[in-house]
N, C-alpha and C positions, 0 to 999 in steps of 0.2 A: 513427521510429515516428509513425504518423499520428494517434493518439489516446491519451488517458490511459487506463490500465487499473488498476482496483482489484482486487487480490487480497485476499480476505477469507474468513472462515468465519462462517456463520450461527450457529455455536456459541460464537463468541468474544464476550465481554462488551465488548471495546473497539470492536467493529464498529459498533454503533448510534451512539455519539457521533461516530465518525469519519465515517460516512456523512452524519449530520446536518450536520456542518461542511462537508463537500463540497457538500451541497445548498445551504447558505447562500452558498457561493462561486459557485453557479450554473455549475459546470463540467460539461461533457459528458464522460462516461467510460464505458467498458465495464466491466461487473461480472463477476468470475470467482470464484464460490464454490468454494473448494478442497475443500469437503466434499460438494459436490453430485454429483461424478462422479470416477472414477479418472483420466479424461483431464485434468480441471481440476487435480487434485492433482499429476499428473505434470508438467504445464506449469509449475506453481508451483515444484515441486522442482527442475526444470531451471534456472529463474531463480535460485532460492536457492543452488544449488550453484555457479553461475557468477559470482555477484556478491559482491564483497568487502564490500559494505555489510551483508550478513547475518551476517558472521562474529561480531561482538559479540553479536548476538541468539542465535545458535546456542550460543556459549560459555556464556550464561546459561540455556540450556534453553528459549528462546522459539522459537516456530514462525516468527515473522516477519510475521504478519498482524495487523491490516490493513496493506497496503502499496500505496500509489499509485505506479505507475510512470508518470512524466510523458512527454509527447511527446518530450522531449529525453533520456529515459532515466534521469532522476533518480528515486531511490527515496525516498519520504516515508513514515515510519512513525508519527510522533507528531502528536497534535492541535496541539501548539504550533508545529509546522512548517507546519501548514495555516492557523492563525488569526493568525499574526504575533506570537506571544508568545515564540518561541524566540530565543535569542541568535543574531545573525548571520542573521536571517530573510531568506530570498530568496523573493519572490513566485513563484507558479506561473504559468507561461506559459499563456495562454488556449487 
């Protein structure tokens, strides 16, 4: 993958703080609002259906956004994973 991709929903209350943290990190990323078009939603659902990382979120009834898919294919869902407060924090590659 050549760039980071943020899957989000403009309707999700978790999106605003997640994007603010991404902006603090000064990362370049493509934004995909899954609620903006059917094509965007289908793209996200394909990702969600193929990736094991989403299973726990689906189990709890969560959609799985916001989700930053890094250049290396890592999925990041939580603010703590972005800002370094998560246990076992792994920095995002630029």
